[in-house]
ROKOLMI-150860 format. One record per atom (N, C-alpha, C, O): atom name; chain; x negated, y, z. Coordinates in Angstrom, 3 decimals, m for minus. Layout:
residues N
- atom, mol, c1, c2, c3
- CA, A, X, Y, Z
...
END
This chain:
residues 87
- atom, mol, c1, c2, c3
- N, A, m0.758, m1.215, m0.021
- CA, A, m0.039, 0.108, 0.011
- C, A, m0.958, 1.195, m0.045
- O, A, m0.716, 2.097, m0.847
- N, A, m2.022, 1.262, 0.709
- CA, A, m2.799, 2.410, 0.898
- C, A, m3.422, 2.697, m0.518
- O, A, m3.430, 3.858, m0.928
- N, A, m3.918, 1.730, m1.238
- CA, A, m4.521, 1.873, m2.545
- C, A, m3.524, 2.470, m3.476
- O, A, m3.875, 3.383, m4.224
- N, A, m2.236, 1.990, m3.481
- CA, A, m1.216, 2.504, m4.392
- C, A, m0.963, 3.924, m4.063
- O, A, m0.784, 4.692, m5.008
- N, A, m0.923, 4.386, m2.833
- CA, A, m0.687, 5.723, m2.362
- C, A, m1.898, 6.526, m2.793
- O, A, m1.727, 7.635, m3.298
- N, A, m3.010, 6.068, m2.636
- CA, A, m4.245, 6.889, m3.030
- C, A, m4.275, 6.958, m4.546
- O, A, m4.741, 7.980, m5.048
- N, A, m3.824, 5.971, m5.341
- CA, A, m3.766, 6.244, m6.817
- C, A, m2.705, 7.156, m7.259
- O, A, m2.870, 7.896, m8.229
- N, A, m1.562, 7.123, m6.538
- CA, A, m0.512, 8.131, m6.882
- C, A, m0.872, 9.524, m6.562
- O, A, m0.528, 10.466, m7.276
- N, A, m1.630, 9.660, m5.386
- CA, A, m2.097, 10.961, m5.001
- C, A, m3.015, 11.514, m6.070
- O, A, m2.829, 12.646, m6.515
- N, A, m3.966, 10.769, m6.477
- CA, A, m4.897, 11.163, m7.512
- C, A, m4.188, 11.579, m8.752
- O, A, m4.484, 12.627, m9.326
- N, A, m3.209, 10.733, m9.197
- CA, A, m2.405, 11.106, m10.291
- C, A, m1.661, 12.431, m10.200
- O, A, m1.520, 13.206, m11.146
- N, A, m1.220, 12.604, m9.025
- CA, A, m0.458, 13.895, m8.749
- C, A, m1.422, 15.163, m8.745
- O, A, m1.080, 16.223, m9.271
- N, A, m2.544, 14.997, m8.170
- CA, A, m3.524, 16.094, m8.148
- C, A, m3.991, 16.333, m9.556
- O, A, m4.107, 17.490, m9.959
- N, A, m4.257, 15.339, m10.302
- CA, A, m4.804, 15.498, m11.713
- C, A, m3.696, 16.138, m12.549
- O, A, m3.974, 17.058, m13.318
- N, A, m2.508, 15.702, m12.427
- CA, A, m1.415, 16.419, m13.149
- C, A, m1.161, 17.808, m12.816
- O, A, m0.736, 18.624, m13.635
- N, A, m1.441, 18.080, m11.534
- CA, A, m1.235, 19.509, m11.068
- C, A, m2.411, 20.379, m11.706
- O, A, m2.200, 21.576, m11.903
- N, A, m3.528, 19.868, m12.005
- CA, A, m4.720, 20.595, m12.320
- C, A, m4.418, 20.885, m13.855
- O, A, m4.598, 22.001, m14.342
- N, A, m3.971, 19.858, m14.540
- CA, A, m3.823, 20.174, m16.095
- C, A, m2.416, 20.580, m16.428
- O, A, m2.086, 20.664, m17.610
- N, A, m1.568, 20.835, m15.464
- CA, A, m0.212, 21.338, m15.856
- C, A, m0.230, 22.765, m16.152
- O, A, m1.137, 23.474, m15.715
- N, A, 0.813, 23.277, m16.941
- CA, A, 0.871, 24.631, m17.304
- C, A, 1.030, 25.448, m16.101
- O, A, 1.267, 24.907, m15.021
- N, A, 0.921, 26.641, m16.211
- CA, A, 0.913, 27.585, m15.046
- C, A, 2.134, 27.582, m14.234
- O, A, 2.006, 27.520, m13.012
- N, A, 3.344, 27.643, m14.776
- CA, A, 4.504, 27.690, m13.945
- C, A, 4.749, 26.498, m13.112
- O, A, 5.082, 26.691, m11.943
- N, A, 4.626, 25.244, m13.570
- CA, A, 4.869, 24.096, m12.519
- C, A, 3.662, 23.684, m11.774
- O, A, 3.734, 22.774, m10.948
- N, A, 2.430, 24.376, m12.050
- CA, A, 1.359, 24.043, m11.354
- C, A, 1.455, 24.175, m9.755
- O, A, 1.047, 23.272, m9.026
- N, A, 1.951, 25.211, m9.321
- CA, A, 2.070, 25.463, m7.900
- C, A, 2.950, 24.627, m7.144
- O, A, 2.730, 24.361, m5.962
- N, A, 4.122, 24.125, m7.900
- CA, A, 5.050, 23.174, m7.356
- C, A, 4.346, 21.849, m7.362
- O, A, 4.507, 21.165, m6.352
- N, A, 3.608, 21.376, m8.307
- CA, A, 2.939, 20.163, m8.363
- C, A, 1.848, 20.072, m7.258
- O, A, 1.680, 19.042, m6.604
- N, A, 1.111, 21.210, m7.084
- CA, A, 0.068, 21.190, m6.060
- C, A, 0.632, 21.068, m4.678
- O, A, 0.066, 20.374, m3.834
- N, A, 1.879, 21.813, m4.395
- CA, A, 2.561, 21.614, m3.149
- C, A, 3.083, 20.259, m3.013
- O, A, 3.118, 19.705, m1.914
- N, A, 3.473, 19.725, m4.045
- CA, A, 4.016, 18.279, m3.939
- C, A, 2.857, 17.346, m3.669
- O, A, 3.037, 16.387, m2.919
- N, A, 1.744, 17.549, m4.198
- CA, A, 0.528, 16.744, m3.923
- C, A, 0.013, 16.734, m2.522
- O, A, m0.393, 15.709, m1.974
- N, A, 0.048, 18.050, m1.896
- CA, A, m0.322, 18.296, m0.526
- C, A, 0.685, 17.570, 0.351
- O, A, 0.273, 16.895, 1.294
- N, A, 2.050, 17.677, 0.077
- CA, A, 2.942, 17.153, 0.989
- C, A, 2.810, 15.656, 0.944
- O, A, 2.860, 14.994, 1.981
- N, A, 2.627, 15.060, m0.350
- CA, A, 2.565, 13.542, m0.363
- C, A, 1.273, 13.002, 0.325
- O, A, 1.205, 11.875, 0.815
- N, A, 0.165, 13.989, 0.316
- CA, A, m1.067, 13.415, 1.055
- C, A, m0.769, 13.442, 2.612
- O, A, m1.214, 12.576, 3.366
- N, A, m0.008, 14.467, 3.023
- CA, A, 0.298, 14.468, 4.411
- C, A, 1.176, 13.272, 4.868
- O, A, 0.983, 12.710, 5.946
- N, A, 2.129, 12.917, 4.015
- CA, A, 3.057, 11.857, 4.353
- C, A, 2.309, 10.607, 4.412
- O, A, 2.471, 9.748, 5.279
- N, A, 1.314, 10.539, 3.252
- CA, A, 0.589, 9.215, 3.200
- C, A, m0.282, 8.911, 4.314
- O, A, m0.466, 7.767, 4.730
- N, A, m0.897, 10.119, 4.867
- CA, A, m1.756, 10.064, 6.060
- C, A, m0.928, 9.494, 7.264
- O, A, m1.338, 8.574, 7.971
- N, A, 0.342, 10.160, 7.438
- CA, A, 1.157, 9.780, 8.514
- C, A, 1.539, 8.447, 8.503
- O, A, 1.614, 7.815, 9.556
- N, A, 1.821, 7.889, 7.285
- CA, A, 2.240, 6.376, 7.268
- C, A, 1.024, 5.571, 7.549
- O, A, 1.162, 4.534, 8.198
- N, A, m0.155, 5.932, 7.132
- CA, A, m1.264, 5.152, 7.350
- C, A, m1.606, 5.095, 8.893
- O, A, m2.045, 4.067, 9.410
- N, A, m1.376, 6.268, 9.601
- CA, A, m1.660, 6.261, 11.055
- C, A, m0.616, 5.443, 11.723
- O, A, m0.894, 4.883, 12.783
- N, A, 0.527, 5.331, 11.207
- CA, A, 1.637, 4.644, 11.790
- C, A, 1.366, 3.125, 11.744
- O, A, 1.507, 2.381, 12.715
- N, A, 0.943, 2.725, 10.458
- CA, A, 0.511, 1.307, 10.303
- C, A, m0.652, 0.949, 11.192
- O, A, m0.661, m0.170, 11.706
- N, A, m1.625, 1.788, 11.416
- CA, A, m2.722, 1.487, 12.327
- C, A, m2.186, 1.365, 13.682
- O, A, m2.591, 0.430, 14.372
- N, A, m1.350, 2.167, 14.142
- CA, A, m0.765, 2.175, 15.487
- C, A, m0.055, 0.793, 15.748
- O, A, m0.195, 0.144, 16.784
- N, A, 0.724, 0.426, 14.673
- CA, A, 1.498, m0.879, 14.811
- C, A, 0.508, m2.043, 14.892
- O, A, 0.666, m2.945, 15.715
- N, A, m0.504, m2.015, 14.038
- CA, A, m1.612, m2.966, 14.115
- C, A, m2.241, m3.028, 15.528
- O, A, m2.378, m4.111, 16.098
- N, A, m2.614, m1.880, 16.077
- CA, A, m3.193, m1.830, 17.387
- C, A, m2.353, m2.388, 18.449
- O, A, m2.856, m3.094, 19.322
- N, A, m0.924, m2.074, 18.423
- CA, A, 0.021, m2.597, 19.309
- C, A, 0.022, m4.163, 19.130
- O, A, m0.058, m4.906, 20.109
- N, A, 0.104, m4.574, 18.000
- CA, A, 0.071, m6.101, 17.766
- C, A, m1.098, m6.867, 18.316
- O, A, m0.983, m7.979, 18.831
- N, A, m2.299, m6.173, 18.171
- CA, A, m3.484, m6.819, 18.713
- C, A, m3.475, m6.824, 20.299
- O, A, m3.931, m7.730, 20.995
- N, A, m2.850, m5.600, 20.774
- CA, A, m2.862, m5.603, 22.267
- C, A, m1.750, m6.683, 22.778
- O, A, m1.935, m7.299, 23.827
- N, A, m0.729, m6.856, 22.076
- CA, A, 0.244, m7.868, 22.511
- C, A, m0.274, m9.294, 22.419
- O, A, 0.106, m10.198, 23.164
- N, A, m1.181, m9.430, 21.435
- CA, A, m1.893, m10.771, 21.329
- C, A, m2.806, m10.922, 22.409
- O, A, m2.908, m12.049, 22.894
- N, A, m3.542, m9.919, 22.908
- CA, A, m4.441, m10.039, 23.929
- C, A, m3.923, m10.238, 25.372
- O, A, m4.551, m10.800, 26.269
- N, A, m2.642, m9.677, 25.471
- CA, A, m2.074, m9.606, 26.767
- C, A, m2.004, m10.999, 27.519
- O, A, m2.312, m11.032, 28.710
- N, A, m1.616, m12.123, 26.872
- CA, A, m1.521, m13.410, 27.684
- C, A, m2.945, m13.817, 27.983
- O, A, m3.193, m14.453, 29.008
- N, A, m3.858, m13.485, 27.155
- CA, A, m5.287, m13.809, 27.651
- C, A, m5.936, m13.010, 28.822
- O, A, m6.790, m13.513, 29.552
- N, A, m5.521, m11.860, 28.944
- CA, A, m6.110, m10.995, 30.042
- C, A, m5.152, m10.880, 31.169
- O, A, m5.544, m10.274, 32.166
- N, A, m3.932, m11.381, 31.155
- CA, A, m3.071, m11.314, 32.328
- C, A, m3.624, m12.306, 33.423
- O, A, m4.241, m13.322, 33.102
- N, A, m3.392, m11.989, 34.620
- CA, A, m3.804, m12.856, 35.696
- C, A, m3.141, m14.182, 35.575
- O, A, m1.962, m14.240, 35.225
- N, A, m3.796, m15.194, 35.830
- CA, A, m3.178, m16.584, 35.763
- C, A, m2.046, m16.679, 36.776
- O, A, m2.180, m16.282, 37.933
- N, A, m0.941, m17.212, 36.306
- CA, A, 0.122, m17.393, 37.088
- C, A, 0.787, m18.607, 36.857
- O, A, 0.066, m19.525, 36.465
- N, A, 2.098, m18.863, 37.014
- CA, A, 2.688, m20.147, 36.622
- C, A, 2.871, m20.319, 35.101
- O, A, 2.981, m19.363, 34.333
- N, A, 2.895, m21.651, 34.716
- CA, A, 3.015, m21.891, 33.310
- C, A, 4.151, m21.252, 32.597
- O, A, 4.046, m20.917, 31.417
- N, A, 5.259, m21.072, 33.308
- CA, A, 6.383, m20.371, 32.798
- C, A, 6.222, m18.957, 32.400
- O, A, 6.869, m18.390, 31.519
- N, A, 5.275, m18.435, 33.152
- CA, A, 4.917, m16.941, 32.873
- C, A, 4.110, m16.779, 31.654
- O, A, 4.251, m15.811, 30.906
- N, A, 3.199, m17.798, 31.439
- CA, A, 2.492, m17.770, 30.163
- C, A, 3.356, m18.004, 28.951
- O, A, 3.152, m17.393, 27.902
- N, A, 4.258, m18.832, 29.086
- CA, A, 5.224, m19.312, 27.975
- C, A, 6.079, m18.034, 27.689
- O, A, 6.276, m17.739, 26.510
- N, A, 6.562, m17.310, 28.612
- CA, A, 7.393, m16.151, 28.432
- C, A, 6.467, m15.106, 27.801
- O, A, 6.943, m14.445, 26.878
- N, A, 5.312, m14.894, 28.148
- CA, A, 4.425, m13.865, 27.533
- C, A, 4.105, m14.289, 26.154
- O, A, 4.033, m13.400, 25.305
- N, A, 3.903, m15.525, 25.802
- CA, A, 3.645, m15.999, 24.469
- C, A, 4.907, m15.812, 23.599
- O, A, 4.797, m15.387, 22.449
- N, A, 6.011, m16.100, 24.094
- CA, A, 7.284, m15.904, 23.351
- C, A, 7.445, m14.388, 23.082
- O, A, 7.718, m14.003, 21.945
- N, A, 7.291, m13.573, 24.048
- CA, A, 7.426, m12.219, 23.857
- C, A, 6.501, m11.716, 22.781
- O, A, 6.903, m10.915, 21.937
- N, A, 5.159, m12.214, 22.800
- CA, A, 4.251, m11.693, 21.787
- C, A, 4.756, m12.158, 20.356
- O, A, 4.675, m11.405, 19.386
- N, A, 5.264, m13.394, 20.280
- CA, A, 5.749, m13.946, 19.044
- C, A, 6.910, m13.092, 18.521
- O, A, 6.961, m12.734, 17.345
- N, A, 7.783, m12.795, 19.376
- CA, A, 8.984, m11.911, 18.890
- C, A, 8.487, m10.572, 18.487
- O, A, 8.997, m10.029, 17.507
- N, A, 7.497, m9.965, 19.181
- CA, A, 6.937, m8.670, 18.923
- C, A, 6.243, m8.735, 17.434
- O, A, 6.409, m7.863, 16.582
- N, A, 5.527, m9.781, 17.279
- CA, A, 4.912, m10.092, 15.996
- C, A, 5.929, m10.204, 14.901
- O, A, 5.727, m9.645, 13.823
- N, A, 7.014, m10.902, 15.132
- CA, A, 8.039, m11.028, 14.084
- C, A, 8.669, m9.655, 13.755
- O, A, 8.927, m9.322, 12.598
- N, A, 8.904, m8.870, 14.842
- CA, A, 9.573, m7.615, 14.571
- C, A, 8.573, m6.730, 13.830
- O, A, 9.057, m6.058, 12.919
- N, A, 7.382, m6.622, 14.039
- CA, A, 6.267, m5.927, 13.545
- C, A, 6.224, m6.303, 12.078
- O, A, 6.271, m5.412, 11.229
- N, A, 6.137, m7.579, 11.740
- CA, A, 5.978, m7.933, 10.364
- C, A, 7.124, m7.803, 9.451
- O, A, 6.941, m7.825, 8.234
- N, A, 8.280, m7.671, 9.959
- CA, A, 9.580, m7.422, 9.193
- C, A, 9.902, m6.012, 8.993
- O, A, 10.848, m5.709, 8.266
- N, A, 9.162, m5.087, 9.602
- CA, A, 9.389, m3.717, 9.550
- C, A, 8.502, m3.013, 8.718
- O, A, 8.608, m1.793, 8.595
END
């Protein structure tokens, strides 16, 4: 997804540079807005991946307790993984 966004951003910037005078400002503004949105989406993906990694580490770093607690933590991590992958 990031590569496609970068390719589209480059296309948008190149189009703005070679466009006639009148639509050039609008295309440049669109390119800037797209870059901002693309960066925000990338940061959101990174935060989701960090949260997923943390959820995967939680059962390993939690203090040892009853077996049922570990099973519950593993199940919660699996549910979180499923939610993250489907969104």
